[in-house]
N, C-alpha and C positions, 0 to 999 in steps of 0.2 A: 670468537666473538658473537654472541648473537642482535639483531635486528628486531626490534620490536614494534610495534606500528608507529609512524611518524607522527611525531606533538603535531605535524600541521593535517594529519588527518585528524586525529584525537579530539585536533580542537574544531575542525571541519564536523566530526559526528558530533560531541556537541553541542553548534548549534544547530543542529537538525535535530537531533531528537525531540528534544520535547514539544514538537510539530507532529501533527497525526496525520497518517494518512502516509501509506509510500506512492507516491509519484511514478504512473506509469512511464509520463515519457521527459523526454524534456525537450526545453528550448530556449530558440535567443531571445532578446528582449529588446527593443530597441534604448539608442543613450538618449536621455530626456534632461530637462535645464529646471531649476528653480522657475516659478511661474515670473513676469516683472516686478516692478513693485505696481502699486493701486487696483490692484484685479480686484471686482466687487465679492466679495467672503462670507462666507454661508451659505451660497446658495447653493440650486443645482439646476443642471444642465441637461438635459436629457443629449445624449447622443446612441449610435446605432450600438447594439451588440457587434463590437468589433474588439474585445475583452484578447488578452495574452491568454489561451485554455494549454491541460499538455492532452488535456480528450473529454469530447464534446456528442459523441453518438445520440447520447441518450437526452439529451441537452433541446427543453423545447421554446425556442428562440423565440416565438406566439407568445408565451406563456414572462418574456422578461422586460419589466422596461429600464433599460440603464441611463445612464449618464455617468456625469465625475459632480463632486461638490467643491469647489475652492474655499478653503480654510486658510489661515492663515500661517507662513511656516512657525509663528509662538506668535500665540493669542494674544499675550500681555503688550502683543507690538500689530495690533489692528489693520494697521493702516502699510505696513512694511514686505516684505515675499514672499509668494503666497504657494499652499500645494496644490494640487490635483489630487483627489480620491479617488476612483471607482470604483461605482454602484450598480448594482446587480438588483431588481425587484421581484423575487418571484411571484406571480400575481395568485389569490387562492384560487382552491376548484370551488372556493366556494364564490357565486357573485355579488353575493356581503357581506361582504369578511369584515371580522371584528374591526376594531379600531385604530387596537394597541399589536405593530404588528412584534413579525419575532427580529430583533438583532444579531446577526454571529457574528464572532469572535473566532478568529484563529489565532494559534500558535505557532513558535517557533521560542521567542519573537525573528519574525524575519516569514512569515510563511502566506501564501496570499489564498487570502479565503474568497474571493470567488473560484480560484482553480479548484480547491478542495472538495470546497462544499455543491460548487454545480455539479458536481461528480456523482453527490451521494442523493442531493432531492427531488433527481428525474431519475429513473420518467418517471415515476410515483414515489408519496414519502406522506406518510399521515400528516405531517406536522403544518402541514401547505391546504391541508381540510378546511381550515373554520379563518384563518387568518393569513396575510404576507410574512414576505417574510426577505431580508434585508437583506440582502451582503455587502461588505465595503471592504476596499481591499485598505489595508491601516498606510499609516504615511511613513514611506518608502520600502515596502514592498511594492511586487509585482506590476501591479494598475495603478499605481501613483505614478506620478508626475512632482517630483521627481522618482526614481528607484533607485537604491543606496546598494545595488546586484552589486558582489564584487568579481567581475569575470575573471580580473588577475588571480585568483583562486583557483577555477578551474580550471586555467591554464598552466599554473604549475601544476596540478595534478599530474595533469597530459605530461607535463616534460623528464618529472622527476618516477610517476607511476612504475618504472618497470626496473629503478635502480635501490640497492642496500645502500640505502644512509643510514648514520647516525641520529636520533635523538635530538640533540643539540646542532645538526647538521640542515636537519629539518628544519626546527625548531628557526631557526636561523634565514631559515627561506620562508618558512610562513609568515615571519613579521618584516621582510621584504616586498611580500608581496602587497602584505594587509595595507604597510607606505603607500605602495603605489596606488595600492586603490585608497586610501585615505585622502594623497595628496590631487588626486584624479577629479575629488568629489569635492572639496576646499576651494583646486577652479574653477570647479561650475559653479560656485557661491553657494552652496549649499552650507548652513549649518548644522555640522553633526549634532551639534548638544540639545537643540529641537527635536530630537527626534526619542524622546524619552516614553515614558511610560504616562506623565501625567497632563504633556501634551497631547496623548494619543486616545487618551478620555476626555479630553474636551473636545476635539475629533467628532465621538461619540456622540457627545450635547448637540454641537453643531450641527452632526448631519439630523437630527432628528428635527431639530430647529428648521432644519430646510425644506426636509419632507412635508411636514407643517403635522407632525403627531405632537399629542398633547400628551402621553404617554409611549415605554416599551417595555418590551420582554428581552431580555439581555440576555439569550448562551455566549456563556466561553467555555472554550476547552487548553488545554494546557495553559501557556501562555497567556493564554483570552479570559482565564480566571483570575488571573494576574490585574488584569485589566481592567475586569467586570467588579473588582474588587473596589480598583481603585474607581471606578466611575459612581459606585454603588455612597463613597463616600463623598464624594468631590458635589457629583449630582443626582441624590437622594430623591425631587420629587418626582423625574423626569424618571422612573422605574414601578413597572408597577410587578413586575417579581424578575427575579434571578436565577437560569442557571450555569453552574460550575461545575465540569468534569476534569476529569482529571490535574483537583485544587491544585493550585499555588496560592498559598496563605502568602501575605503583606509581612507578616513576622517572622519570615524564614529564609534564608538564604539558602534555595535549594542548590544550587552550585556545591557548596561545599560540600553538603548532604549527598551529591552525585551518588561515589563510591557505595555510600551506606545503603541505599535505592536502590542501586545495581545488585549489590548482597543479598538483599532482602528479596529481592524477584528473585535472583538463580536459584536460591532457597527452595522457592516457592515451587518452584518446577520440577526440581528434582525431587520435594516432596514428595509432590503432584505425581508423580510418575512412580514415587514408588508407593506408594497405594493405590497404585492399580493394577492390578494382577495382572494384565492382560500388555501394557505400559511395561512392567519389571518386569514380564518372562521375557517378553523380546528385546529389550535394552537392559540390562543386569547392572546396575552400579554403573546409575547416568555418571551423578556427579565423579567420580574418580575418573573413568571413560574422557569427559568433556575437559578436564585439568590436565590430563596427563597427556590428551591432545595439544592446550595449548603448548603445555612445558616440550612437546614434542617438536612440535609446529617454528618456537620459536630457537634451540638445536639446531631446525635443520625447515628454515623456510623452503614453500614449495613455491613453485608459480601455478597460475590461473591467468586463462584471457576472458579479457574483460574489453568490450566494443561498447567505443563512443555512441547514440543510438545518432546524436545529429548527425556528428561527422564522417562517421562509418569506419573510422580509425578504430584498430583492434592492436590491442597491446598483453605484453607476457607479460602480466602486477608480479610484484612481486607478493606474499601472501605467510603471513606470518602467523604466531600463537596470540599474541595480541590483538594480529586483525579479525579470529576465528572470536577474540574475547568481545572486541567491537560489532564483528555483525550479531552476533548472540544477542548481543544487547539491545540492539535495533531489535531483530526480532521479537523478542518479550512488546516492543510497541503494540505491536502485530495482532489484535485479538484470534484473526481467522489465521494465522502462522505458528501459532504459541502449540496446537496440534503435532504437529512436521518437528517441531524444536528435537526430539529426542531421535528420531531418525535424520535426518539434518547433523545433530554431533556423532553420530555413528557412522552417516556415508564420509564426515569429516577426516573420523579416523579412517576408516578406508581408506580414504583423498580422492576419494569423491567428492567436489566439489560445483555438481554440475545447477543446482539452487542458487547455491552462493555469488557463482559466477554469470546469474541471469537478474541479480539482484542487485549489486554491488552500483555498476554501470549507471543505476537509478542514481545512488546518493554522492559516490564520486562524479560524476560529469553532470551535477544539477545545477540545470542553470537558471531554474524558476525562486532559490531559496535566496533573502536576500541579507546579507553577511554583516554589511554594515549596519544592516537598522536592529540587528542584531545586538551586533556591541555595542551601541549607541546608546542602545538601551542597557544593557544588561551592567555595561562598563559602569552607566548615569547611578544603576539601582543597588548592584550585586560585589561590586568586585574589590569591595571592603576584605581580602583573604590573610587570615594570615595558615602559613603553610602548618607552620609549627602549631598548631592551635587544632589543627586536627588528625583526633588520637580515631588510629584504625586498628588496632591489634588485634580482634577481635573479627575482624570481615577476612573472605578469601586475599589472601597476599599479593597471588595474583592480579584480583581489583585494584585491591589496596596500592598495592608500584600505576599501576594503570592510572586509576584517577588523581592520583598526587600530580603527575605529567599532566595529566589534560589540562587540569587545574591551574596548575606554575602557567602551561600555557596560554590560558583566556586573560590571568594576571598581567603577564608579558605584555600581548595585543590590546590589554585594557589603556597598558601603561605610551602604550601607543600611539590611540585615537585618540586621550588626550580629549574626555568630555567630560565639562562638567556635571559634576557629584546634586544627587537630589538631597533633598534637606532628608534629616536623622527620621522625621515626620513620615512618609510615610513605609517607616519599617510597621509602627503600629499599628495593634492589630481591625482591620474594620469592625464597627459594628453600627447594625442597623436592624431595625427592624421588615423593613423591607424582604416579603415570603423569597426563602431562597431554595433552591433546590440542588445537592451536592449528592455529587455522584464518583465514581470509583471501581479501580478497576482489581484483583487483586495479585495479578502476574505485573502491576505499573511499575518496571525499573525507574523512573523518575519522582512519578507524582504520587507515594504511598498512598492505603486510604486512612494514614496516621494523620495528612494533610490535611485534610476532608474534616477527618477530628477536630483538628487544631481552629480550622477557617470558624467551622464551627460554633465555637464556645463564645462565640464572641456576635452571632445572626440569631436575635432573639426566637425569628420564626421559619427556624430551616429544617428541611425533611433532608435525611442520608443516609443513602444507599450503597454498597457495594455487590457488587458481581464477581461470582464467582470463578469467571471461564475469562474473562476484558485484562485487554492490555493496557495501554494508555488512550484513552476516550471512551465511553460506553456508549454515548448517545446515535454513534450509525454501526452498532453493534449486534442488532438483529430488533423483533417483535419487541420484545420488551420491556429497555429501555425505550423504546419509541412510541408505551403505550404509559412507561412514566411519565414522562415527558407533556406528553398529551394532557394525561390527564391535571396533570398539573396545570399544565397555563387552561384550561377548562374554568378551574378553581385555586388561585394559589392558596388559599386563606385555610383550606382542606389537605392532610395530608391524602397523597396519591396511592389508588388501591398498585401494591407492586409485592402481591404475591404471586405472580411468577418468577420470582428472584429466589422461591422454593424451588420450581420445579430444576434448576441449573446446579448442580452436584458439581464435576470435576468436569476441565477438558476431558473431550474423548480423542486420545493419542491416535496417529497412524498407525495399523499392526496391524500382522494382515486380516487380524480379522473384523477392521474396524473398516477397510477400503483391496483394493483389488491393486497389487502395487505393479507396476511396469512401466520404466521410463519411456518407454515406445512411445506412450501420447504424451510428455510434451515433448522430443525431438515432432510426433506430427505440430500436434500444435503450434511450435515455436517453427516451426519450417525449415528445422536446425538439417534435416534429409528430403530432399524432393523425390529421388530416388525411389525407394518403398513407396510409394504411395499412390506415382507411375505408375509402376511394374503392378500395382493392384491393382487402381483404375483399369488398366488394357489386359487385365488377365479374367475383370469380373465384365467389361464392356463383349468381348470375346464367347468368352462363356453362357451370358446371357444372351447371346443370340441367336440361339438353340429355339429360343421362342420367336424370334421371325424365321427365322431360315426353315425349322421344319415344316413350317404350317406352310409357308410360300411354299414349299416342295410338294405338299401335301396336295395343294388346288390345284400347280401343274398337272400334276399328274389329275385328276378329278375332273379340270376341264380339256385334256387332254386323251379322256377316258379308256388312258390304256388300260389292260386289264393287273388287278390285282393280286400282286406275289404274294407267295406264301412268306411268311416272314417267321423265323425260327424265336423263341419265346428265349433263347437269349438275345436278338437284339430288341427284343421289345424291352429286356431286362435290364440292357443298355441304357436305353434311351430317359427310360425312367430316373433310371441315377444319374443319369446325368442333370434330368430336369430338375430334379427333386435337390441333387446340390447347388446348383444355380440357386435354387429357390434358397436354402437354407443361407449360402453364405448371400443373395442381399438381402436378407432379409434383418442378417445380423450386423453387416455394415452401416447398414441404414439406419438403425439402432445406436448403433455407438454414436453416428454425424452428428443422431438426436439429441443423446444425452454430453455430448459434446459441444453441440451450440447451449443446447441450456449452462452448459459449466460455464462456457466462454460471458456468457449475458450477465449471467450471476458474479464473473470475475471469480471465482471462487479459486482456493491456491491447493488446491487436492487433483489441478489438472498437472501440476509439477511431480508428483509423483502416482499417481495410478487416479482409476474408476471406484465412485461412490460402491463399498462394499451390498447395496441394492441389486446391482447390474450384477452381478456372481450368474445367473441364472445366467442368463445371454451366451456363456463365454462354453454354457454347453454344445452350442450350436458349429464354432469351429472346430470340437473336438468332432461332429458329427461331418461333417464336411474335411476333416481326413480322413476318418475311415470310407465315406460314399467317394474320396481319393484316388483312395485305393483297391477300390471296386470300383471304380471310372478307367487304370488303367491297368487291370485285371481282363475287362469287359474290351477294352483296347486289342492286348493281345489276340485275344478268344474273335475278336472282329476279324484279325489279317488270317486267325489260321484258320476259323469258317466261313470268310471269306463271307460274310455279312454284308450284306447290302452292296454297290457302286463301288467303283475301287477312290472315286472323290468324296465318297459317304464316308468312307474306311478313312479317310487323308479328314476328314473338318471333325470324323470322332475326336480322331489323333490331338487335332489342335487342339479341342475341347478340353481332353483331357489339361497337357500343355499348358492349355488356359488355368484349370482348378490345379494341379500341380504351381504354379506361380503364385495365385491364393493362398494357399498353404504354408507357403516357403515365407513368402511377406508377412502370414500370420501369424507366425513362428519365431520370424525372425524380431517378430514384436511381446512373444513372449504369450501369444493368447491364445498358445492351447498345451 
């Protein structure tokens, strides 16, 4: 019997898949409750910027104004229970910013806008050039009070991740966990039916009023585009312009189309690799290799080591072919990961799951995503799915089977979640004259470019662009998209200059001709093995000591006015070889360190696989260091035979040679020789 991805994990993947970005770490969030009745609503209360953030290294808190806006739990009942929505206003770099700020809406539904976009908008962003940016966490998400995060599902992952369970057993456990979450939230007095897109859109307008803006520009990504479209329909006069990125049209049930969207994205990936001579040469028959690996892992699941970064617990997790299919689906979201996908697939075929094991815990143990908010939104708007109506015969069978199980899991959870369904009018196309910029990515696995085209059909003043190298969400993926957005915000009535898209052809896949492939960089950066860096550091310190010891020895002889002994040419040569070797080793290590720092600060995915090809000339230096070390070894032997220097001098040179050998050994183990 084979064991495919659990229904629970499928449902959890679906909860996260429409959200943009891979979160770098996971955090716990405090337990909160609905605010008592009669709180003043639609008001902004300034507070310290003490939000729950996963990564804030570059955030300049001096440029933030933080607080919360109190809104009714149900806008139709303004005197009833209330909700607090966390607000972060990023001040423009212009002392006289435009009067209309940019509001940003995160996807999910259930993702944190503040946590996600503070990472992208610092240390600098052209979007902050001449207007403020307003981030707010949507109702039920991380920095809202209350939030609807279901920690029960994370606990379930920890309890079952090492077990081989049937789909039926997994679904049963998933339903039990969601039932526990539901009962807890209801016990806190939370009305789960109040967390839908229409209440969410009313929050956008309430925040605008509370902050005193006459009009705003609205950016939404993924589910944020659906929320933006609802806001366009409900509050058109509040909006100066709208940017929707990775579009979810109101008239489309994206959930029932996920298998087809996923199938399309995988075919785009396989075609892109096949049409690249370098990719096709390095990774031939990528499509066949991928699905053969999926089948093989389903027949014989493997185990991979996953570490929960919050608890520090490490698990020997079951990993099968459907897991591989799901995680590659997730990776297609990330534009910077797409060039690595062929290598990841071939590594999986060869039993190497290093990259996957480092990224998967971020998904499995994510405590920032609000599953409760996800189901309140989705189940009120898109749960009306009949599995018998899904025609999936023309897509990959592995994707069709996985998709059907995932959709079935979601519909059963929606039955359990039991929220009120919205009127069918929410599914009508949005017709609007508001200037709208629509962005799509060629490889987007869940909101294909066709979705944007569908939405644009009823938007009279719309500009539609598809980026040929992008996955899910284009705005944060480079200067080109940022320049288009900036131009659009400057004058939404004019088509923005998008000629930069023509310069993008296809992803530059990771091959030996595009990167210097070495697993050691990943090991070095992640700190998985400290022994080799310590050996290299100590060896370098010993080797470089010659620049201190030999001048001191010379100075002592000079001060003591000792007669200058005749030094054989071999002794001179030995010292020059050692000095040059130490210098070249230092130059190489420092250069690599500088490159690594730059890649780390830019969060470049290439670190997991090697170094940019531009660093290739540097790798001449380790070869020279290796040759000079051989020379030092020869000169050490000669020094003892010919009795160069004093006995202590020969001992010191021997130590230098051993240090050089230590450096070369580590560099060789790192694949740098």
